[in-house]
C-alpha positions in Angstrom: -12.6 -86.5 -141.6 -14.2 -83.2 -142.7 -17.6 -84.3 -141.4 -16.1 -85.3 -138.1 -14.4 -81.9 -137.8 -17.6 -80.1 -138.7 -19.5 -82.0 -136.0 -16.8 -81.1 -133.4 -17.0 -77.5 -134.3 -20.8 -77.5 -134.0 -20.6 -79.3 -130.7 -18.0 -76.8 -129.4 -20.0 -73.8 -130.6 -23.2 -75.2 -128.9 -21.5 -75.4 -125.5 -19.8 -72.0 -126.0 -23.2 -70.4 -126.7 -24.9 -72.1 -123.7 -22.1 -71.3 -121.4 -22.0 -67.6 -122.4 -25.8 -67.2 -121.9 -25.6 -68.9 -118.6 -22.7 -66.7 -117.4 -24.4 -63.6 -118.6 -27.6 -64.3 -116.7 -25.6 -65.0 -113.5 -23.8 -61.7 -113.8 -27.1 -60.0 -114.3 -28.5 -61.7 -111.1 -25.4 -60.6 -109.2 -25.8 -57.0 -110.2 -29.5 -57.1 -109.5 -29.0 -58.5 -106.0 -26.7 -55.5 -105.2 -28.9 -52.7 -106.6 -32.3 -54.3 -107.0 -35.5 -53.5 -105.0 -35.6 -56.8 -103.1 -33.3 -56.0 -100.1 -34.6 -58.6 -97.7 -31.0 -59.5 -96.8 -29.5 -56.1 -97.5 -29.4 -54.9 -93.9 -28.9 -57.5 -91.1 -27.4 -57.1 -87.7 -27.1 -59.7 -85.0 -26.1 -58.6 -81.5 -26.4 -60.0 -78.0 -30.1 -59.6 -77.4 -32.0 -59.1 -80.7 -31.8 -60.3 -84.3 -32.1 -57.2 -86.4 -33.6 -56.9 -89.9 -34.4 -54.0 -92.2 -37.9 -52.7 -91.7 -38.4 -53.0 -95.5 -38.2 -56.8 -95.1 -41.3 -59.0 -95.4 -42.5 -59.6 -91.9 -44.9 -61.7 -89.8 -45.2 -59.4 -86.9 -45.9 -55.6 -86.6 -43.3 -53.0 -85.6 -43.0 -49.3 -84.9 -41.7 -47.1 -87.7 -40.4 -44.7 -85.1 -37.2 -45.6 -83.2 -37.8 -46.9 -79.7 -35.0 -44.7 -78.3 -34.8 -41.5 -80.3 -38.4 -41.6 -81.5 -37.4 -40.4 -85.0 -39.2 -41.6 -88.1 -37.1 -44.3 -89.7 -36.6 -44.5 -93.4 -36.4 -48.1 -94.8 -32.7 -47.6 -95.4 -32.0 -46.8 -91.7 -34.8 -48.7 -89.9 -34.3 -52.0 -88.1 -36.7 -54.3 -86.2 -36.1 -57.5 -84.3 -37.5 -60.4 -86.2 -38.3 -62.3 -82.9 -40.0 -59.7 -80.7 -40.8 -56.8 -83.0 -38.9 -54.0 -81.1 -37.6 -51.4 -83.5 -34.6 -49.0 -83.6 -32.5 -47.0 -86.0 -28.9 -48.0 -86.8 -27.6 -45.4 -84.3 -29.7 -46.7 -81.4 -30.0 -50.5 -81.9 -27.2 -51.2 -79.5 -28.9 -49.2 -76.7 -32.1 -51.3 -77.3 -30.0 -54.5 -76.9 -28.9 -53.3 -73.5 -32.3 -51.9 -72.3 -34.9 -54.2 -73.7 -34.9 -58.0 -73.6 -35.9 -60.2 -76.5 -38.1 -63.4 -76.4 -37.0 -65.7 -73.6 -36.8 -69.2 -75.1 -36.7 -70.8 -71.6 -38.5 -69.9 -68.4 -38.7 -71.3 -64.8 -41.8 -73.4 -64.3 -42.5 -72.0 -60.8 -42.7 -68.4 -62.1 -45.7 -66.9 -63.9 -45.1 -66.4 -67.6 -46.1 -62.8 -68.6 -46.9 -61.2 -71.9 -43.9 -59.8 -73.8 -45.3 -56.4 -74.8 -43.6 -54.2 -77.4 -44.6 -50.7 -78.4 -45.5 -50.9 -82.1 -46.8 -47.4 -82.6 -49.6 -44.9 -82.0 -53.2 -45.9 -82.2 -54.9 -43.8 -84.9 -58.6 -43.2 -84.2 -61.3 -40.6 -84.5 -60.3 -38.7 -81.4 -57.3 -36.7 -82.7 -56.9 -34.9 -79.4 -55.9 -38.0 -77.5 -54.6 -40.3 -80.2 -50.9 -39.3 -79.6 -51.2 -40.6 -76.0 -52.8 -43.9 -77.0 -50.2 -46.5 -77.9 -50.4 -49.9 -79.4 -48.7 -52.8 -77.6 -48.0 -56.1 -79.3 -47.3 -59.4 -77.5 -44.8 -61.4 -79.6 -46.1 -64.7 -78.0 -49.9 -64.6 -78.3 -49.9 -62.0 -81.2 -52.4 -59.8 -79.3 -52.4 -56.0 -79.9 -53.8 -53.7 -77.2 -54.3 -49.9 -77.5 -54.1 -48.0 -74.2 -52.5 -45.0 -72.5 -51.1 -46.5 -69.3 -48.8 -49.5 -69.9 -49.0 -50.4 -66.2 -52.5 -51.8 -66.8 -51.2 -54.8 -68.7 -47.7 -55.1 -67.4 -48.4 -58.0 -65.1 -50.8 -60.0 -67.2 -50.0 -63.7 -67.8 -49.8 -64.9 -71.4 -51.9 -67.8 -72.5 -50.6 -67.9 -76.2 -54.2 -67.5 -77.4 -54.9 -69.2 -80.7 -51.2 -70.2 -81.1 -51.1 -72.3 -77.9 -51.2 -75.5 -79.9 -48.3 -74.4 -82.2 -45.9 -73.0 -79.6 -43.5 -74.7 -77.3 -43.9 -72.5 -74.1 -40.6 -71.4 -72.5 -41.7 -73.1 -69.3 -41.5 -76.4 -71.1 -37.9 -75.9 -72.3 -35.1 -77.3 -70.2 -31.7 -76.0 -71.1 -28.1 -76.6 -69.8 -25.4 -74.2 -70.9 -27.6 -72.8 -73.7 -28.2 -76.3 -75.1 -31.7 -77.8 -75.3 -31.8 -80.9 -73.1 -35.5 -81.7 -73.0 -39.0 -80.5 -73.9 -41.6 -81.2 -71.3 -45.0 -82.0 -73.0 -48.1 -80.1 -72.1 -51.0 -81.9 -70.5 -53.1 -81.1 -73.6 -53.9 -83.8 -76.2 -54.4 -81.1 -78.8 -50.9 -79.7 -78.3 -48.8 -80.5 -81.4 -46.1 -77.9 -81.7 -44.8 -76.8 -85.1 -41.1 -77.2 -85.9 -39.9 -75.2 -88.9 -36.7 -76.5 -90.6 -35.3 -74.5 -93.4 -32.4 -74.9 -95.8 -30.8 -71.6 -96.6 -29.2 -73.2 -99.8 -32.6 -74.1 -101.3 -34.7 -71.8 -103.4 -32.2 -69.0 -104.1 -31.8 -68.3 -100.3 -35.5 -67.9 -99.6 -35.0 -70.3 -96.7 -33.5 -67.3 -94.8 -36.8 -65.4 -95.3 -38.7 -68.3 -93.9 -36.5 -68.5 -90.8 -37.1 -64.8 -90.2 -40.9 -65.0 -90.6 -41.4 -67.9 -88.2 -39.1 -66.6 -85.5 -41.7 -63.8 -84.9 -44.5 -66.3 -84.6 -43.1 -69.2 -82.6 -40.5 -69.9 -79.9 -37.2 -69.2 -81.7 -36.0 -72.7 -80.8 -38.7 -74.1 -83.0 -37.2 -72.4 -86.1 -34.1 -74.4 -87.1 -31.5 -73.5 -89.7 -29.9 -76.8 -90.8 -26.8 -75.0 -92.0 -25.9 -74.6 -88.3 -28.0 -77.3 -86.6 -28.4 -80.6 -88.4 -31.7 -82.5 -88.3 -29.8 -85.3 -86.4 -29.2 -82.8 -83.6 -32.8 -81.5 -83.6 -34.5 -84.9 -83.2 -32.7 -85.4 -79.9 -35.0 -82.8 -78.2 -38.2 -82.9 -80.2 -41.4 -83.4 -78.1 -43.0 -86.9 -78.4 -45.7 -85.5 -80.8 -45.1 -82.6 -83.2 -45.6 -81.4 -86.8 -42.6 -80.4 -88.8 -42.5 -78.0 -91.7 -39.5 -78.7 -94.0 -38.7 -75.7 -96.2 -36.5 -76.9 -99.0 -36.1 -79.3 -101.9 -36.6 -83.1 -102.1 -33.0 -83.6 -100.8 -33.7 -81.6 -97.7 -37.0 -83.4 -97.0 -35.2 -86.8 -97.4 -32.5 -85.6 -94.9 -35.1 -84.8 -92.3 -37.1 -88.0 -92.8 -33.9 -90.1 -92.4 -33.2 -88.3 -89.2 -36.7 -88.9 -87.9 -36.4 -92.6 -88.7 -33.7 -92.9 -86.0 -35.9 -91.3 -83.3 -38.3 -94.0 -82.1 -39.7 -91.9 -79.3 -40.9 -89.1 -81.6 -44.1 -89.3 -83.6 -43.7 -86.5 -86.1 -45.7 -85.6 -89.2 -43.9 -83.8 -92.0 -45.3 -81.0 -94.2 -43.4 -79.3 -97.1 -42.9 -75.7 -98.1 -41.3 -76.4 -101.6 -38.1 -74.4 -102.3 -36.2 -76.8 -104.5 -36.1 -77.2 -108.3 -38.3 -80.3 -108.9 -40.3 -80.5 -105.6 -41.8 -83.9 -106.7 -42.9 -85.1 -103.2 -44.4 -81.7 -102.5 -46.5 -81.9 -105.7 -47.8 -85.4 -104.8 -48.8 -84.3 -101.3 -50.6 -81.2 -102.5 -48.2 -78.5 -101.2 -47.6 -77.2 -104.7 -44.8 -77.1 -107.3 -42.9 -74.2 -105.8 -42.8 -71.5 -103.1 -45.2 -68.6 -103.5 -43.8 -65.1 -104.1 -45.5 -63.8 -100.9 -45.1 -65.9 -97.7 -47.7 -65.5 -94.9 -46.3 -67.3 -91.8 -49.8 -67.3 -90.1 -51.5 -68.9 -93.1 -48.8 -71.5 -93.6 -48.9 -72.5 -89.9 -52.7 -73.0 -89.9 -52.4 -74.9 -93.3 -50.0 -77.3 -91.6 -52.4 -77.7 -88.7 -55.3 -78.6 -90.9 -53.4 -81.0 -93.0 -54.2 -84.8 -92.8 -51.7 -87.6 -92.2 -50.4 -89.7 -95.1 -48.0 -92.7 -94.9 -45.1 -92.8 -97.3 -43.1 -95.9 -98.1 -39.4 -95.8 -97.3 -36.9 -97.9 -99.3 -33.5 -99.2 -98.4 -30.9 -99.1 -101.2 -27.9 -101.3 -100.6 -25.0 -100.8 -103.0 -22.4 -103.6 -102.9 -19.4 -102.6 -105.1 -17.5 -105.2 -107.0 -13.9 -106.1 -106.1 -11.3 -103.8 -107.6 -8.7 -105.0 -110.0 -6.3 -105.2 -107.0 -8.8 -107.5 -105.3 -9.8 -105.0 -102.6 -13.3 -105.2 -101.4 -15.0 -101.8 -101.1 -17.4 -101.1 -98.2 -21.1 -101.3 -98.9 -23.1 -98.1 -99.2 -26.7 -97.9 -97.7 -29.1 -95.1 -98.8 -32.8 -94.5 -98.3 -35.2 -93.4 -101.0 -38.7 -91.8 -100.7 -39.3 -90.5 -104.2 -37.3 -92.5 -106.7 -33.9 -94.0 -107.6 -32.5 -94.1 -111.1 -29.4 -95.1 -113.1 -28.6 -93.4 -116.4 -29.0 -90.2 -118.4 -31.4 -88.5 -116.1 -29.0 -89.0 -113.2 -26.2 -87.8 -115.4 -28.0 -84.5 -116.1 -28.6 -84.2 -112.4 -24.9 -84.7 -111.7 -24.0 -82.1 -114.3 -26.3 -79.7 -112.7 -24.9 -80.5 -109.3 -21.5 -79.6 -110.5 -22.7 -76.4 -112.1 -24.4 -75.1 -109.0 -21.2 -75.3 -107.0 -19.5 -72.8 -109.4 -18.9 -69.1 -108.5 -21.9 -66.8 -108.8 -24.5 -69.6 -108.7 -25.8 -68.4 -105.3 -27.3 -65.5 -107.3 -29.3 -67.9 -109.5 -33.0 -68.6 -109.3 -35.5 -71.4 -109.6 -36.2 -70.4 -113.2 -32.6 -70.5 -114.1 -32.4 -74.0 -112.6 -35.0 -75.1 -115.2 -33.1 -73.4 -118.0 -29.8 -75.0 -116.8 -31.4 -78.5 -116.6 -32.8 -78.1 -120.1 -29.5 -77.0 -121.6 -27.6 -79.8 -119.9 -30.3 -82.3 -121.1 -29.8 -81.2 -124.7 -26.0 -81.6 -124.2 -26.5 -85.1 -123.0 -28.7 -85.8 -126.1 -25.7 -84.9 -128.2 -23.3 -86.9 -126.0 -24.8 -89.8 -124.1 -21.5 -90.6 -122.5 -21.5 -93.5 -120.1 -25.3 -93.9 -120.5 -25.3 -95.2 -124.0 -26.4 -98.8 -124.5 -27.1 -99.0 -120.8 -29.1 -102.2 -121.3 -25.9 -104.1 -122.2 -24.4 -103.3 -118.8 -27.5 -103.8 -116.6 -29.0 -107.1 -115.4 -32.2 -106.6 -113.5 -34.3 -109.0 -111.4 -37.9 -108.1 -110.3 -39.0 -110.3 -107.4 -36.2 -112.7 -108.3 -37.4 -112.9 -112.0 -35.0 -111.6 -114.6 -36.2 -108.6 -116.6 -35.6 -108.3 -120.4 -34.5 -104.7 -121.3 -35.0 -102.9 -124.6 -32.4 -100.3 -125.7 -32.2 -97.9 -122.7 -30.3 -94.9 -121.4 -32.0 -94.8 -118.0 -33.7 -97.2 -115.6 -36.0 -95.8 -112.8 -37.7 -97.2 -109.7 -40.5 -94.9 -108.7 -42.2 -94.6 -105.3 -44.4 -91.5 -106.1 -46.4 -90.3 -109.1 -44.0 -87.4 -109.9 -40.6 -87.3 -111.5 -38.6 -84.6 -113.3 -40.7 -81.8 -111.8 -44.2 -83.2 -112.1 -44.1 -85.9 -114.8 -46.4 -88.9 -113.9 -44.4 -91.6 -115.7 -46.3 -94.6 -114.7 -49.8 -93.5 -115.9 -48.6 -91.4 -118.8 -50.5 -92.3 -122.0 -52.3 -95.3 -120.6 -54.6 -94.0 -117.9 -56.9 -96.8 -116.7 -54.9 -99.5 -118.4 -52.1 -99.9 -115.9 -52.2 -100.9 -112.2 -52.8 -98.1 -109.7 -49.7 -96.4 -108.2 -49.8 -95.6 -104.5 -47.1 -94.1 -102.2 -48.0 -96.5 -99.3 -48.5 -99.9 -101.0 -45.0 -101.2 -100.5 -44.3 -101.4 -104.2 -42.0 -99.6 -106.7 -42.9 -98.9 -110.3 -40.0 -99.9 -112.6 -39.8 -97.9 -115.9 -37.2 -97.2 -118.6 -36.2 -94.2 -120.7 -34.5 -94.5 -124.1 -32.7 -91.1 -124.4 -32.6 -87.5 -123.4 -34.9 -86.7 -126.3 -37.3 -89.2 -124.8 -37.1 -87.3 -121.5 -37.9 -84.0 -123.4 -41.0 -85.7 -125.0 -42.1 -87.1 -121.7 -41.9 -83.6 -120.2 -44.2 -82.3 -122.9 -46.6 -85.3 -122.6 -45.8 -86.5 -126.1 -44.4 -90.0 -125.3 -44.6 -92.9 -122.9 -41.9 -94.6 -120.9 -41.1 -98.3 -121.0 -43.4 -99.7 -118.2 -41.8 -102.9 -116.9 -43.4 -104.0 -113.5 -44.4 -103.2 -110.0 -42.2 -104.8 -107.4 -41.5 -104.9 -103.7 -37.9 -106.0 -104.2 -35.4 -105.2 -107.0 -31.9 -106.4 -107.7 -29.6 -104.6 -110.3 -26.2 -105.6 -111.5 -24.2 -102.7 -113.0 -21.2 -103.4 -115.1 -18.9 -100.4 -115.7 -19.6 -96.9 -114.5 -22.8 -94.8 -114.8 -24.4 -91.9 -113.1 -27.0 -92.8 -110.4 -29.3 -90.7 -108.2 -31.6 -91.2 -105.2 -34.2 -88.5 -104.6 -32.3 -86.0 -106.8 -28.9 -86.5 -105.1 -26.6 -87.8 -107.9 -23.1 -89.4 -108.0 -21.0 -91.6 -110.4 -21.5 -95.2 -109.6 -18.9 -97.9 -110.5 -19.6 -101.6 -111.0 -21.9 -102.9 -108.2 -24.9 -105.0 -107.2 -27.7 -102.8 -106.0 -30.6 -104.1 -103.9 -33.9 -102.2 -103.3 -36.2 -103.4 -100.5 -38.8 -101.9 -98.1 -37.7 -100.2 -94.9 -40.8 -99.1 -93.1 -42.9 -95.9 -93.7 -42.7 -92.2 -92.8 -45.7 -90.1 -91.7 -46.2 -87.1 -94.0 -48.9 -84.4 -94.1 -51.2 -84.0 -97.1 -52.4 -80.4 -97.7 -56.1 -79.8 -97.3 -57.8 -79.1 -100.6 
């Protein structure tokens, strides 16, 4: 009895310590976000014409540090610029600019010439000090040209050709709208035209998705920059041009959401690149886009990187979950999901579920990607002390690989892998036996089935000090689950009750592999 009480005391103290540290860090992040140096989101206005940001924000387009109306020098605290067209104003004058100067026109009549959208971005500094105050710099927010001249009338009526960005941009003359809703995009008669669509998730990567949205609105037609918190991917695919490249800014869950939406659009041939902003970013690692988002974002470099990327097919897997009848004899409806990275049942899914619950708590929006890793590690240690419903999983699982039963050793997790990355970069299939196991490919129509014995086993795998149980490669998988256990598909977890689970091929998606 005493030993049991001592264990409970240690267990309680462990969680109390972890919870205290976690809460302390969140409070620190909250205070830092209010008084810290990074004030990208500190000043934001949105009015009828322009979308205003603080001039201290990271930017992809130039702007004038003098107010367009009162011509006073603007300090970072008081200065604003439009993230779409680049016009600037102080906080006292920005409403006047909204009335006097138009922003980018996302749609334009086809029978009218489309002109440059010139914005005064400052005085040209040169060797001739006598005339430099009269020479002004004008910036076109469509083709990104900058011209220095005295008389604006010289360029006022020039037509815009979009210059080197003509293959990225959807011209306003191609956009057909009704009541401010996009109805159709008319393709250009240019086989090299493959516009870039940027889809960002504000909730991924500690709100850096908002930074991406701001950067690309200054480079592209604003309709090409989609915030999926207000416009879902299902809505976007309705008007996509027949051929395009899509940059998904978010985690693995956001990428899967976009790919599932594209699978329903038979008339769209889209290739998908990734700007990783999640915690694991496993698919991004496999395709060469990196383990995480860089600290400094250059919209121009990212756009050209997507343009130079090569196409890569990725298997898509249909997961059908058929729940068993309830005790009252009711038959629950089937659930159908689609996987691109992996699916798993057991302790790794339980840790992901614990993390999913933790991130919904108050103050988590002030967390960071580093804190995500710390939280995952702490939750994993907690599950090592308490396996919960994942203990002796092999007794509650029956698995068939290509209709052949699979004998299971003592397990706490069973995984079906489609890519060579799991748990933020762990290559489970080849770990410890390089050259002695069959090759793993993301487009071969086969899943790699592996097992994990415990949370401590996961920790050793993360450090490269262990190997998983390698069972088989298969194109079809059947699993019978007795009882309840955590399950996840591409990092999206839930608690699964007794059910029969089928995994089978469901076509392929076209991805983009980064140029090395």
